[in-house]
matplotlib code that plots the C-alpha trace (Angstrom):
import matplotlib.pyplot as plt

x = [20.4, 23.5, 24.0, 27.6, 28.9, 31.8, 31.2, 34.5, 37.0, 34.4, 32.5, 29.0, 28.6, 25.4, 24.3, 20.6, 20.1, 21.7, 19.6, 16.4, 17.4, 18.0, 14.6, 12.9, 14.6, 13.7, 10.0, 10.0, 11.6, 8.8, 6.3, 8.3, 8.2, 4.5, 3.7, 5.9, 4.7, 2.6, 5.7, 7.5, 4.9, 4.6, 8.4, 8.6, 6.1, 7.5, 11.2, 10.9, 14.0, 13.1, 9.9, 8.3, 8.2, 12.0, 12.4, 9.8, 11.7, 15.0, 13.4, 11.7, 14.9, 16.9, 14.4, 14.9, 17.2, 14.2, 12.8, 16.2, 17.5, 14.3, 15.0, 18.7, 17.7, 15.3, 18.1, 20.5, 18.2, 17.1, 20.7, 21.5, 18.4, 19.0, 22.8, 22.9, 20.7, 17.7, 14.4, 12.8, 9.3, 9.5, 10.9, 8.1, 5.4, 6.8, 7.3, 3.9, 2.2, 4.2, 3.8, 1.2, -1.6, -1.6, -1.2, -4.2, -6.2, -5.8, -5.8, -9.6, -10.2, -8.1, -9.6, -13.1, -12.2, -10.9, -14.1, -16.1, -13.9, -14.1, -17.8, -19.5, -22.9, -22.7, -23.3, -26.6, -28.1, -29.7, -27.0, -24.2, -22.3, -22.5, -21.3, -18.4, -17.4, -17.5, -15.3, -12.9, -12.7, -12.0, -8.9, -7.7, -5.4, -3.5, -3.4, -1.9, 0.7, 1.7, 0.8, -0.8, -4.1, -2.8, 0.2, 2.5, 1.4, 3.8, 6.4, 4.5, 4.9, 8.6, 9.3, 7.3, 9.3, 12.6, 11.4, 10.8, 14.4, 16.0, 16.9, 18.8, 20.4, 21.5, 23.6, 24.8, 28.4, 29.8, 29.9, 26.2, 27.3, 28.4, 24.9, 22.9, 25.0, 24.7, 21.0, 20.5, 22.3, 20.5, 17.0, 17.6, 17.6, 19.1, 19.9, 16.7, 17.5, 21.1, 20.0, 17.1, 19.7, 21.2, 17.9, 17.7, 14.3, 14.2, 10.9, 9.0, 7.9, 5.7, 7.8, 7.2, 9.1, 12.0, 14.6, 14.6, 15.1, 16.9, 20.4, 19.5, 18.2, 21.3, 23.5, 21.8, 22.5, 26.2, 26.6, 25.6, 28.8, 31.2, 31.2, 31.0, 31.3, 31.6, 31.5, 28.1, 29.5, 30.1, 26.4, 25.6, 28.0, 26.2, 23.0, 24.3, 23.9, 20.4, 19.1, 21.1, 19.5, 16.0, 16.8, 18.1, 15.1, 12.6, 13.6, 12.6, 9.5, 6.9, 5.6, 7.8, 6.9, 9.1, 12.3, 11.7, 11.5, 13.7, 15.0, 17.9, 21.7, 22.1, 19.6, 21.3, 24.7, 23.0, 21.1, 24.3, 26.1, 23.4, 23.3, 27.1, 27.1, 24.4, 27.0, 27.4, 23.9, 25.0, 26.6, 23.0, 22.1, 22.4, 20.2, 17.4, 17.3, 13.7, 12.1, 14.0, 13.1, 9.4, 9.4, 11.1, 8.7, 5.6, 7.2, 5.4, 2.0, 3.0, 3.7, 0.3, -1.9, 0.1, -1.5, -4.9, -3.8, -2.2, -5.5, -7.2, -4.6, -4.7, -8.3, -7.2, -5.4, -2.1, -2.5, 0.3, 2.1, 5.4, 3.9, 2.1, 5.3, 5.7, 2.0, 1.9, 4.7, 3.3, -0.3, 0.6, 3.2, 0.9, -2.0, 0.1, 1.5, -2.1, -2.9, 0.2, -1.0, -4.6, -4.6, -3.6, -5.1, -2.2, -3.9, -5.2, -1.8, -0.5, -3.2, -2.1, 1.6, 2.3, 5.2, 4.6, 3.5, 6.3, 5.4, 7.0, 9.2, 7.2, 3.9, 1.7, -0.3]
y = [34.4, 36.6, 38.7, 39.2, 37.0, 37.3, 38.4, 37.9, 39.7, 42.1, 41.9, 43.3, 46.3, 45.1, 41.9, 40.9, 42.4, 45.7, 46.0, 45.2, 47.7, 50.4, 49.6, 49.9, 53.2, 54.5, 53.7, 55.5, 58.4, 58.5, 58.7, 61.6, 63.5, 63.2, 64.1, 67.2, 69.0, 71.4, 72.4, 73.2, 75.6, 77.2, 77.7, 79.2, 81.9, 82.6, 81.5, 80.8, 78.8, 78.0, 76.2, 72.9, 74.1, 74.3, 70.8, 69.6, 71.0, 69.5, 66.1, 66.5, 67.3, 64.7, 62.1, 63.1, 60.2, 57.8, 57.4, 57.4, 54.8, 52.7, 52.7, 51.8, 49.0, 47.7, 47.6, 46.1, 43.3, 42.5, 42.3, 39.8, 37.7, 37.6, 37.7, 34.5, 33.9, 36.2, 34.7, 37.8, 36.4, 35.0, 38.3, 40.4, 38.1, 38.0, 41.8, 42.5, 40.5, 42.0, 45.6, 45.8, 44.0, 46.3, 49.3, 48.3, 47.3, 50.4, 53.0, 53.0, 52.9, 56.0, 57.8, 57.1, 58.2, 61.5, 62.1, 61.5, 63.8, 66.6, 66.2, 64.7, 65.9, 63.2, 60.6, 61.9, 62.2, 59.4, 59.6, 60.2, 56.9, 56.5, 60.1, 59.5, 56.3, 58.0, 60.9, 58.4, 56.4, 59.6, 60.2, 56.6, 56.9, 59.8, 58.1, 55.0, 56.6, 60.0, 61.2, 58.3, 58.0, 59.4, 61.7, 58.8, 56.4, 57.9, 55.5, 52.6, 54.2, 54.8, 51.2, 49.8, 51.9, 50.7, 47.1, 47.5, 48.7, 46.2, 43.5, 46.1, 47.7, 44.4, 43.6, 47.2, 48.1, 50.8, 53.1, 53.7, 56.0, 58.5, 58.7, 58.6, 61.0, 64.0, 63.1, 63.2, 66.4, 68.2, 67.2, 67.9, 71.3, 73.8, 72.9, 74.5, 77.8, 77.9, 77.1, 79.6, 82.3, 81.5, 81.1, 77.3, 76.1, 72.5, 70.5, 69.6, 66.0, 64.4, 63.6, 59.9, 60.1, 57.6, 60.2, 61.5, 58.2, 55.8, 56.7, 55.4, 52.2, 51.6, 52.5, 49.8, 47.3, 48.3, 48.5, 44.8, 44.1, 46.5, 47.4, 51.1, 52.0, 55.3, 56.1, 57.2, 60.5, 61.3, 60.8, 63.4, 65.8, 65.5, 66.4, 69.9, 71.2, 69.7, 71.7, 74.8, 74.7, 74.5, 77.4, 79.5, 79.1, 79.4, 83.0, 83.6, 81.5, 80.3, 77.6, 74.8, 72.4, 74.4, 73.5, 70.8, 67.9, 64.9, 66.0, 68.0, 67.6, 67.9, 65.1, 62.9, 63.2, 62.7, 59.6, 58.0, 58.7, 57.1, 54.0, 53.6, 54.1, 51.4, 48.6, 50.0, 48.8, 45.2, 45.7, 45.6, 42.2, 40.2, 42.7, 43.5, 40.9, 39.7, 43.1, 44.5, 41.5, 41.8, 45.6, 45.4, 42.7, 44.8, 48.1, 47.9, 47.6, 50.5, 52.6, 51.8, 52.7, 55.3, 58.4, 57.2, 56.8, 60.2, 61.8, 60.2, 61.4, 64.9, 65.1, 64.6, 67.0, 65.6, 67.8, 70.4, 68.6, 66.8, 63.8, 63.0, 61.5, 58.7, 58.2, 57.7, 55.3, 53.3, 53.1, 52.3, 49.6, 48.1, 47.9, 46.3, 43.8, 42.9, 42.5, 40.3, 38.1, 37.7, 37.6, 34.2, 34.2, 34.6, 36.9, 39.2, 39.5, 40.6, 43.3, 44.7, 44.5, 41.9, 39.4, 35.8, 33.7, 31.5, 27.9, 26.2, 23.2, 20.0, 21.7, 21.0, 23.6]
z = [-43.5, -43.7, -46.8, -45.9, -48.7, -51.2, -54.7, -56.4, -54.1, -52.8, -49.6, -49.0, -46.7, -45.1, -43.5, -43.4, -39.9, -40.8, -44.0, -42.1, -39.4, -42.0, -43.6, -40.2, -39.5, -43.0, -42.6, -39.2, -40.9, -43.5, -40.7, -39.1, -42.4, -42.8, -39.2, -39.2, -42.3, -40.1, -38.1, -41.3, -42.5, -39.1, -38.8, -42.3, -41.2, -37.7, -37.7, -34.0, -33.1, -29.5, -30.4, -31.3, -34.9, -35.1, -33.6, -36.1, -39.1, -37.9, -37.5, -40.9, -42.7, -40.8, -42.1, -45.8, -46.4, -46.1, -49.6, -51.4, -49.0, -49.5, -53.2, -52.7, -50.4, -53.1, -55.7, -53.2, -52.2, -55.7, -56.9, -54.2, -55.0, -58.7, -58.8, -60.8, -63.9, -63.9, -65.1, -66.4, -66.5, -62.9, -61.7, -63.2, -62.0, -58.5, -58.3, -59.8, -57.1, -54.2, -55.3, -58.1, -56.2, -53.2, -55.5, -57.6, -54.6, -52.5, -55.3, -55.9, -52.1, -51.5, -54.6, -53.4, -49.8, -51.2, -53.2, -50.0, -48.0, -50.5, -51.2, -48.2, -49.5, -52.2, -49.6, -48.5, -52.0, -54.0, -56.7, -54.3, -54.4, -58.2, -58.7, -56.3, -58.1, -61.5, -60.2, -58.6, -61.9, -63.8, -61.6, -61.9, -64.9, -63.4, -60.0, -61.5, -63.6, -62.2, -58.7, -56.9, -55.1, -51.9, -51.3, -50.4, -53.2, -55.7, -54.2, -55.8, -59.2, -58.6, -57.6, -60.4, -62.9, -61.3, -61.5, -65.2, -65.7, -63.3, -65.8, -67.9, -64.9, -63.3, -66.4, -66.9, -66.4, -64.1, -67.1, -66.6, -63.7, -66.4, -67.7, -64.5, -62.4, -64.9, -65.3, -61.6, -61.1, -63.8, -62.6, -58.9, -57.1, -57.4, -61.1, -62.3, -60.5, -61.9, -65.4, -65.3, -64.8, -68.2, -70.0, -69.9, -68.6, -67.7, -68.2, -65.1, -64.4, -61.7, -58.6, -59.3, -62.6, -62.7, -63.7, -60.2, -58.6, -60.9, -59.6, -56.2, -57.5, -59.6, -56.7, -54.6, -57.3, -57.6, -53.8, -53.6, -55.6, -54.1, -50.4, -49.6, -45.9, -44.0, -40.3, -39.0, -38.0, -41.7, -42.3, -39.6, -41.2, -44.5, -42.7, -42.1, -45.6, -45.8, -42.8, -43.8, -47.3, -45.8, -43.5, -46.3, -48.5, -45.6, -45.3, -48.9, -49.4, -46.9, -49.3, -47.9, -50.7, -53.0, -51.2, -48.6, -51.0, -51.7, -55.1, -53.9, -54.3, -50.5, -49.8, -52.4, -50.6, -47.2, -48.4, -49.8, -46.6, -44.5, -46.7, -46.5, -42.7, -42.1, -41.7, -38.2, -37.3, -37.4, -33.9, -32.4, -33.9, -30.7, -28.8, -31.2, -33.9, -33.3, -33.1, -36.0, -38.2, -37.3, -37.8, -41.1, -42.2, -41.7, -42.9, -46.3, -44.5, -42.3, -45.4, -46.9, -43.9, -42.0, -43.7, -42.7, -39.1, -39.3, -40.4, -37.5, -35.0, -36.5, -35.3, -31.7, -29.2, -30.6, -33.7, -33.6, -30.8, -31.3, -29.4, -32.7, -34.0, -31.4, -31.4, -35.2, -35.0, -32.1, -33.4, -37.0, -36.1, -33.4, -35.9, -38.6, -36.1, -35.2, -38.9, -39.3, -36.5, -37.5, -41.3, -42.6, -46.1, -48.5, -51.1, -48.3, -46.7, -50.1, -50.4, -47.0, -47.9, -45.2, -45.6, -46.6, -43.7, -42.5, -42.1, -39.2, -39.9, -39.9, -40.4, -43.4, -45.4]

ax = plt.figure().add_subplot(projection="3d")
ax.plot(x, y, z, "-o")
ax.set_aspect("equal")
plt.show()
């Protein structure tokens, strides 16, 4: 179903295929980020430009649009779905099941797995499993509300916070920009460095805190009402300050986590440019509609399991090799496509983040 519909006198920037394609590209970009962290650290220490490490950091920074664009796509899609009257109760129930159930189901699993990984000796003692369970339960509140059970689970927390605010933001006027833009600027790098110089020290929040991400969500909601389009070349131009910023700080600090993150002004501009250039993807609809639709459909499942697949691949000769990137994408998508084919139970599909099973016309449940 095309999303290119009229809202008043305004036309949407994305049709359904283009938004699915952008979602698919974004999840692949997330996999690129997580599989190139080792290259970032190596480059920050060596600064070898003619090396796999340099290619790795370029790909890593090029992929930084991914999470902001995911959040914009969420706001965009929800605004279209609920552009009429919003049944708040139905909205929260539906969203809680789609996002909350996988989050609650996998959080204890990942916490327990981390306990086992950090203390494998627990498993060979008589009290090992109970001790591991107790330790995992002790981490549960923080995992659910701040940092997540695995390093990518903070995304669940971000989205759930955005969902809580959605009914308010859907009805909000464009004047909210005047609140969210200054809030975004002051909480994103290098604001803290600039303000430190004048003696103003900003509070630090977990990376999942909504103040870092709410502008993207609101932008997606507003873009569903007012088309914003740029040429793809513009998006590539906005990548230049992203990579230059990384290069600048890498000469001063070898701890890349201090400056390679999403919460940067340069990444914000790059992500907005990528989102507004995505209308160009619609030109591929006649050639790649089926594979894009299927890939976008399983993207949530890919997000959930890809870190586990990456840990397994990191124990193979692919570790430290750029080939780990296509391997991670191929293995994770193939496995999730297999799960999509074999899992038919509705609640189990929800746990794995798989889309609702489509029932063929004329079939009975």
